[in-house]
C-alpha positions in Angstrom: -31.0 78.0 -102.7 -29.3 81.4 -102.5 -30.1 81.8 -106.2 -33.8 81.3 -105.6 -33.8 83.8 -102.6 -31.7 86.3 -104.6 -34.2 86.1 -107.5 -37.1 86.7 -105.0 -35.3 89.8 -103.7 -34.8 91.1 -107.3 -38.5 90.6 -108.0 -39.6 92.1 -104.8 -41.1 89.0 -103.3 -39.1 88.9 -100.0 -41.4 89.7 -97.0 -40.5 90.1 -93.4 -44.2 90.6 -92.4 -45.6 88.0 -90.0 -44.1 85.2 -88.1 -42.6 82.0 -89.7 -45.3 79.5 -90.7 -45.3 75.9 -89.5 -45.8 73.9 -92.7 -46.7 70.3 -93.5 -45.5 69.4 -96.9 -47.2 66.5 -98.8 -45.7 65.2 -102.0 -44.3 62.3 -103.8 -42.6 62.8 -107.1 -39.6 64.7 -108.3 -41.9 67.6 -109.4 -42.4 68.5 -105.7 -38.7 68.5 -104.8 -37.7 72.1 -105.8 -40.6 73.5 -103.7 -39.8 71.5 -100.6 -36.1 72.3 -100.9 -37.0 76.0 -101.2 -39.2 76.0 -98.1 -36.4 74.3 -96.1 -34.2 77.3 -96.9 -36.7 80.0 -95.9 -37.7 81.5 -92.5 -40.6 79.0 -92.4 -40.5 75.7 -90.6 -41.3 72.5 -92.4 -42.5 70.5 -89.3 -43.5 67.3 -91.2 -43.4 65.7 -94.6 -46.2 63.4 -95.8 -45.5 61.0 -98.6 -47.1 57.6 -99.6 -45.6 54.3 -98.3 -42.4 53.1 -100.0 -43.2 51.2 -103.3 -41.3 48.4 -105.1 -39.1 49.7 -107.9 -36.4 48.5 -110.3 -35.7 45.0 -111.4 -35.4 43.7 -107.9 -38.7 45.4 -106.9 -36.9 46.7 -103.8 -38.9 49.1 -101.6 -37.8 52.6 -102.6 -38.5 55.9 -100.9 -40.1 58.7 -102.9 -37.9 61.6 -104.0 -39.7 63.7 -101.4 -38.9 61.3 -98.6 -35.3 61.3 -99.6 -35.2 65.1 -99.2 -36.9 64.9 -95.8 -34.4 62.2 -94.6 -31.5 64.4 -95.7 -32.8 67.3 -93.6 -34.0 65.2 -90.7 -37.7 66.3 -91.1 -40.3 64.0 -89.5 -41.9 61.7 -92.1 -45.4 60.3 -92.1 -46.5 57.7 -94.6 -50.1 56.7 -94.1 -51.7 54.6 -96.8 -54.8 56.8 -96.5 -55.8 60.1 -94.8 -59.3 58.8 -94.3 -58.1 56.8 -91.3 -59.1 58.5 -88.0 -55.8 57.8 -86.4 -53.9 59.3 -89.3 -56.2 62.3 -89.2 -55.6 62.8 -85.4 -51.8 62.6 -86.0 -52.0 65.3 -88.6 -54.2 67.5 -86.4 -51.8 67.2 -83.5 -49.0 68.8 -85.6 -51.0 72.1 -85.4 -49.7 73.3 -88.8 -50.4 76.8 -90.1 -50.7 75.5 -93.6 -50.3 72.3 -95.6 -48.6 72.5 -99.0 -49.5 69.7 -101.4 -47.6 68.9 -104.6 -48.1 65.7 -106.6 -49.0 63.9 -103.4 -51.3 61.2 -104.9 -53.6 60.7 -101.9 -57.1 62.2 -101.4 -57.4 64.8 -98.7 -60.8 64.5 -96.9 -62.6 67.6 -95.9 -61.5 67.1 -92.2 -57.9 67.3 -93.3 -58.5 70.3 -95.5 -59.9 72.2 -92.6 -57.1 71.3 -90.0 -54.3 73.8 -90.8 -55.0 77.4 -89.8 -54.8 78.5 -93.5 -56.0 75.3 -95.0 -54.2 73.3 -97.7 -52.5 74.9 -100.7 -51.9 72.9 -103.9 -49.2 73.4 -106.6 -50.8 72.4 -109.9 -48.8 72.4 -113.2 -51.3 73.9 -115.5 -53.2 77.2 -115.9 -56.4 76.2 -114.1 -59.3 75.7 -114.9 -57.6 74.2 -118.0 -56.3 70.7 -117.4 -57.7 69.7 -114.1 -56.8 66.1 -113.2 -54.1 63.5 -113.2 -52.0 64.4 -116.3 -51.8 68.2 -116.6 -48.2 68.2 -118.0 -48.5 65.9 -121.0 -52.0 66.7 -122.1 -51.4 70.3 -123.2 -48.5 69.1 -125.3 -50.7 66.4 -126.9 -53.5 68.9 -127.5 -51.1 71.4 -129.2 -51.5 74.2 -126.6 -49.2 77.1 -127.1 -48.8 77.9 -123.4 -49.3 76.3 -119.9 -48.0 77.3 -116.5 -48.3 76.8 -112.8 -51.3 77.5 -110.5 -51.2 77.9 -106.7 -54.6 77.1 -105.5 -56.6 76.6 -102.3 -57.6 72.9 -102.1 -61.3 72.1 -101.7 -63.2 68.8 -101.9 -63.4 68.9 -105.7 -60.8 67.8 -108.3 -58.5 70.8 -108.7 -61.6 73.1 -108.4 -60.5 75.3 -105.5 -59.9 79.1 -105.8 -56.7 80.4 -107.3 -54.0 82.3 -105.4 -51.6 83.0 -108.2 -50.7 81.8 -111.7 -47.5 82.0 -113.8 -47.7 81.3 -117.6 -45.1 79.6 -119.7 -44.9 79.7 -123.5 -44.0 76.1 -124.6 -41.1 75.4 -126.9 -41.8 73.8 -130.3 -39.9 70.7 -129.3 -41.3 70.6 -125.7 -41.5 67.1 -124.2 -43.2 66.1 -121.0 -39.8 65.7 -119.3 -38.6 69.2 -120.3 -41.9 70.8 -119.4 -42.0 68.9 -116.0 -38.6 70.4 -115.2 -39.5 73.9 -116.2 -42.8 73.9 -114.2 -41.2 72.4 -111.2 -38.7 75.3 -111.1 -41.4 77.9 -111.8 -43.4 76.5 -108.9 -40.9 77.7 -106.3 -41.3 81.5 -106.9 -45.1 81.1 -107.2 -45.3 79.2 -104.0 -43.1 81.5 -101.9 -44.9 84.6 -103.3 -48.2 83.0 -102.2 -47.0 82.4 -98.7 -45.9 86.0 -98.4 -49.3 87.1 -99.5 -51.0 84.7 -97.1 -49.0 86.0 -94.2 -49.6 89.7 -95.0 -53.3 89.3 -95.8 -52.6 91.2 -99.0 -54.5 88.9 -101.4 -57.5 86.5 -101.6 -57.9 83.5 -103.7 -60.2 83.9 -106.7 -62.8 81.3 -107.7 -62.2 79.4 -110.9 -64.5 79.7 -113.9 -65.9 76.2 -114.1 -67.3 76.8 -117.6 -63.7 77.0 -118.9 -62.6 73.7 -117.3 -60.9 70.9 -119.2 -59.9 67.5 -117.8 -56.4 65.9 -118.1 -57.2 62.2 -117.9 -54.5 59.9 -116.6 -52.1 58.6 -119.3 -52.7 55.0 -120.2 -49.9 52.8 -121.6 -52.2 51.8 -124.5 -52.3 55.4 -125.7 -48.6 55.2 -126.7 -49.3 52.8 -129.6 -48.8 54.7 -132.9 -51.7 54.8 -135.3 -50.2 55.8 -138.6 -53.6 56.8 -140.0 -53.5 59.9 -137.8 -51.8 63.1 -139.1 -48.0 63.7 -138.7 -48.7 66.7 -136.5 -50.9 64.7 -134.1 -48.3 61.9 -134.0 -45.4 64.3 -133.3 -47.4 65.8 -130.4 -48.1 62.4 -129.0 -44.5 61.4 -129.2 -43.4 64.5 -127.3 -46.2 64.1 -124.8 -45.3 60.4 -124.0 -41.6 61.2 -123.5 -40.4 60.0 -121.0 -43.4 57.7 -120.3 -44.9 55.5 -121.7 -43.0 56.3 -124.9 -44.7 56.1 -128.3 -44.1 52.8 -130.1 -44.9 51.0 -133.4 -44.1 47.6 -134.8 -41.1 46.9 -137.1 -40.3 43.4 -138.2 -42.5 41.8 -135.6 -40.9 43.7 -132.7 -41.8 46.9 -130.9 -39.9 50.0 -131.9 -40.0 53.0 -129.5 -40.0 56.4 -131.0 -38.5 59.0 -128.7 -38.2 61.9 -131.1 -39.8 62.8 -134.4 -40.8 65.8 -136.4 -43.8 66.5 -138.6 -42.6 67.8 -142.0 -44.3 70.6 -143.8 -44.7 68.8 -147.1 -47.7 66.7 -147.7 -47.7 62.9 -148.1 -49.2 60.9 -150.9 -52.8 59.6 -150.8 -51.6 56.6 -152.8 -49.2 55.4 -150.1 -50.3 53.3 -147.2 -49.8 55.1 -143.8 -46.9 53.6 -142.0 -44.8 53.2 -145.2 -41.2 54.3 -145.2 -40.9 56.7 -148.1 -37.3 57.9 -147.6 -34.1 57.0 -145.7 -31.6 59.8 -145.0 -28.3 59.7 -143.2 -29.9 61.0 -140.0 -33.6 60.4 -140.5 -36.3 58.1 -141.7 -39.4 59.6 -143.3 -42.8 57.8 -142.8 -46.1 58.4 -144.6 -49.0 59.1 -142.2 -52.7 59.7 -142.7 -51.9 63.3 -143.4 -48.3 64.4 -144.0 -44.9 62.9 -143.3 -43.3 62.1 -140.0 -39.5 62.2 -139.7 -38.2 59.7 -137.1 -35.1 61.0 -135.3 -34.5 58.9 -132.2 -35.7 55.3 -131.7 -35.2 52.3 -129.4 -35.3 48.5 -130.0 -36.3 46.1 -127.1 -33.5 45.6 -124.7 -31.4 48.4 -126.2 -30.7 52.1 -125.6 -32.3 55.0 -127.4 -30.4 55.5 -130.7 -30.2 58.4 -133.1 -31.6 57.3 -136.4 -28.0 57.6 -137.8 -27.0 54.9 -135.4 -30.1 52.8 -136.1 -29.5 52.9 -139.8 -25.9 52.0 -139.4 -27.0 48.7 -137.7 -30.2 48.0 -139.5 -30.2 50.1 -142.7 -30.5 47.0 -144.9 -33.9 46.3 -143.3 -35.3 49.8 -144.0 -36.2 50.0 -147.6 -38.2 53.0 -149.0 -41.6 52.1 -150.4 -41.2 48.5 -149.0 -40.7 48.8 -145.3 -43.9 49.3 -143.3 -44.5 50.1 -139.6 -47.7 48.7 -138.5 -49.9 49.8 -135.5 -50.5 46.4 -133.9 -48.2 43.6 -132.9 -49.1 40.3 -134.6 
């Protein structure tokens, strides 16, 4: 945490104005962990953590605490896990905490207007996109899938709409050519820390006011469905590469090879064009470290794959074990399991 605070000092974000804030933190996933951890190491007081009830996970379906709950347990912060914040008793409990502000990051539960109005400064949300672009449930993978060049983090005031509240601050990020949802998740989670702490400084000092969003520029990031990960080889190589990166680490793009599913973790669209006379999904070349597949427009080079029950393999490893079953101009990947 000293690195984060030192960076804030270098950037001029450290503020001694105002009293420490009493904060409720509401979150669930690993995305929210860096922000909660940073708050714990500031002058502010995290008086409670809200996270959904423990859920079954793993092969044994054992009830497992969320990453946010694990951080709260480690720091002995009071934990509340209501199934809904619409319940009057849950609302009264939250009100009794008398928080100055509620920070929300990947929480997963709807906050009714009564809850939004309870803290002195309302509820502030950490959203991993440059709002109003990519409102909704999947703001990290959707810009990768769409081919956006940049995304970022928005700190916004929550209102009753879906990511429609006024914006406190935004930080842009230029995505890398090989960006995946996992790598982007990690970058934006780290970027959120400085943006959030800066916003709290502004909130205390009364130096800034949230700016309304331009609804005319809004786009929606629909929830990722598992069925979307099925490769359609009639699409272009560029689109398929984006999907593969967007669906890494979940649900992972897949195709069918010899009547079994083959997950594709990494691939690259090649600059050269394919052939209109070759059926999409046909293997056209096998190299030592790659397999080239014809698509509806262009060639997709497979780099990392995974068979059922196995681990992700480089194509070099895959060819070593299954090369005799991958024959150029004869082997085909098909989009639907028989």
